[in-house]
VOSE-57726 format. One record per residue: x, y, z of N, C-alpha, C, O, CB in turn; residue in one letter. Coordinates in steps of 0.001 Angstrom, whole numbers, plus 500000, padded with zeros to 6 digits. Glycine has a CB too. Layout:
// residues N
XYZXYZXYZXYZXYZa...
// end
This chain:
// residues 89
964540728829691432963282728186691896963078728795692711964095729039693361963148726950692242m961608729528693333960491730693693605960849730414695372961145729318695847958420730298692866a960737731596696073960974731551697393959810731340697868958787731559697220961589732600697946a959833730734699469958338730152699532957765731451700370958248731752701461958131728410700442y957124731896700005956446733162701547954892732892702187953807732661701654956187735170700823q955199732993703170954477732046704288953261733174704249953608734297703883955438731706706091s952328733041704479951092734036704418950966734609706161950952733815707102949427733033703781e950889736013706312950824736992707503949824735774708497948818735080708349949915738862707025l950455735955709137950074735879710939948791736512711122948060735714711708951225736800712061a947948738054710775946750738616711153945410737536710345944393737081710868946820740378710612v946047737350708547945364736778707987945468735957708908944788736390709838945495736565706808i946241734395709359945919732672709815944907733528710708943717733239710579947408731331710769t945299734709711739944093734366712616942935734904712633942173734678713574944313734461713713k942581735720711592941266736322711182941056735078709961939844735180709768941358738223710582a941448734174709203940878733030708886940303731585709715939225730998709617941685732779708160k941440731321710508941068730617712282939847731372712980938934730664713405942583730920713576d939761732786713135938135733523713927937147733346712780936239732573713083938157735580714404l937077733801711661936235733320710597935548731615710665934423731377710226937204733510709311c936315730693711198935983729494710930935342729150712235934365728410712117937106728647710452s935693729552713603935299729464714778933621730293714363932449730061714663936528730210715946y934027730875713894931801732282713786931685731253712903931735732063711978931389734774712772v931528729772712099930927729861711039930599728447712238929482728122712641931574730054709276m931847727829712592931140726456713209930415727170714855929895726391715654932704724874713544t930463728121715042929818728745715855928858728432715641928376727396716098929900729804715966v928206729303714803926790729722714375926375728856713520925471729352712847926635731031713778t926671727502713148925914726460712217924770726163712673923654726302712173926541725207712006d925183725639713895923499725365714386922696726360715316922093726053716345923409723989715266k922794727453714820922603728782715500920571728068714851920277727301713934923812730802714584s919725728765715815918374728153715985917959729608714441918600730617714146917424728275718211p916327728889713671916703730002712577916269731688712787916565732517711927915940729492711190k915499732070714102915035733219714732916534733570714877916347734532715621913993733093716109r917820733530714743918899734251714912919329734135713363919579735267712948919918733706716100f919489733223712437920363733226711546920176733596709807920734733203708783920771732047711792r918916734705710171919551735712708806919634737306709421919930738272708718918238735716707158f919289737387710979919435738537710856921476738502711917922609738690711474917705739444711582t921071738243713033922502738015714084923705737046713218924786737500712843921955736951715798l923341735928713050924345734765712890925115735283711612926342735381711627923584733149712664v924134735708710179924408736361708505925294737706709329926431737883708891922459737002707231a924911738499710302925482739567710313927640739440710955928658740129710879924238740441711357k927183738055711533928315737856712548929149736643711639930165736261712219927685737305714319l928884735976710307929436735809709675929641736239708222930173735686707260929339735090709943q929061737367708386929749738487707340930860739743707776931822740250707200928489739296706731n930089739997709315931516740380709727933018739686709422933924740281708839931415740359711040y933095738424709887934181737729709753934510737443708372935372738309708225934083736641710471a934454736932707403934614737775705755934847738833705560935725739148704757933659737887704941l934212739620706159934688741245705453936204741298706266937223741692705699933346742990706034d936174740838707671937861740880707962939073740655707090940119741301707161938147739962708850i938765739493706114939571738967705753939845739632704278940872739853703636939288737673705948i938464739847704043938469740671703148939101741788702299939397741638701114937955740862703397e939341743280703223940015744038704058941819743785703684942568744279702841939466743581705632n942050742535705033943220742299705007944032741934703500945247742105703400943245741346705945l943172741400702327943772741005701792944304742083700929945341741973700275943289740062701455y943397743338700964942891743862700128944075744430700105944816744284699133941693744436700193r944505745333701432945530746082702051946762745470701713947342746071700808945373746190703489a947411744365702190947638743590701813948170743336700456949342742997700291946922743224702125n947080743541699182947852744311697696948108745066697112948255745015695891947760744299696944e948267746201697967948512747078698009949687747456697884950253747143698932948088747326698647v950640748127696969952150747895696971952415749084696831952298749775695819952847746997695966f952934749474698270953803750515698592955169751216698306955939750850699193953863750325699402v955808752085697428956640752555696984956981753785697891956277754795697857956362752685695739k958166753668698769958919754454699538958438756249698551958352756557697362960864753714699500a958266756905699705957602758007699042955690758593698642955130759685698554958290757733697879g955295757247698513953896756933698104953348757205698625953580756720699733953428756053697912d952038758199698633951349758584700301950150757886699373949925756790699886951137760717701201r949616758011698651948218757637697762948207756640698795947941756793699987948171757117695888e948670755157697914948500754261698090948741753626699590948040752740700077948990753920697190k949785754204700179949757754095702039948682754424702407947995753463702754950703755015702970a948105755595702509946807755906702686945937754628702386945612753867703297946462757091701825q945584754428701123944867752874700621945278751662701382944359750979701834945279752449699047q946005751435701511946482750070702801946063750294703717945297749484704239947877749744703309r946378751516704339945619751781706019944501752312705600944400753372706217946378752924707263i943558752177704869941818752547704395941614751061705266941199750838706404941162752621702103d942104750174704177941870748903704217941444747983705888940572747265706378943184748460703525f943276748891706358943634748472707423942445748579708956942188747849709913944922749234707467q941997749913708460941526750273709643939319749866709615938486749771710516942178752227709756h939246749756708121938211749176707463938191747684708741937375747499709643938638748875705505q939398746831708358938970745723708918939274745164710261939284743992710635939247744961708174a939571746493711032939836747246712279938909747161712498938616746265713290940330748427712476l937786748059711932936693748176712311935331747016712465934356746859713200936543749072711611t935689746641711794934448745473711496935298743827712374935105742639712115934166745212709083e936052744355713227936629743326714176935681743895715582934988743230716351938628743431714331l935907745098715568935495745436716575933800745691716182933249746054717220936403746579717086k933004745634715264931585744841715109931746743620715474930861742940715994930972744763713738l932701743307715270931939741144715595932069741105717480931140740840718243933805739076714580l933308741405717818933570741637719233931693742264719669931004741289719969935191743044719452g931110743249719712930080743636719995929336743197719710928402742793720402929888744388719878y929502743102718405927697741642718357927629740298718752926739739633718222927082741123716760r928545739613719757928785738145720185928868738822721701929798738224722242930342737135719443q928310739825722668928421740704723432926446739608724574925979740097725603928479742748722307l
// end
């Protein structure tokens, strides 16, 4: 019998954030829809994408290249999160 693996909390929270952004921006005025709204939605989706990519990198003990690749994806997700926070001001 396969062991049940739950999703990482950070990915669950990122999905919640994305759902919130999509809901809030759903009825946005047309003049913002293809600029600000698209940016906000893309940032939210990019955060999830980069977290999934980071999680898919298997790091063996001593494998610095893979560890760096995972860190790079995590940094990209963090940068997108900061940009999303900036755009909401």
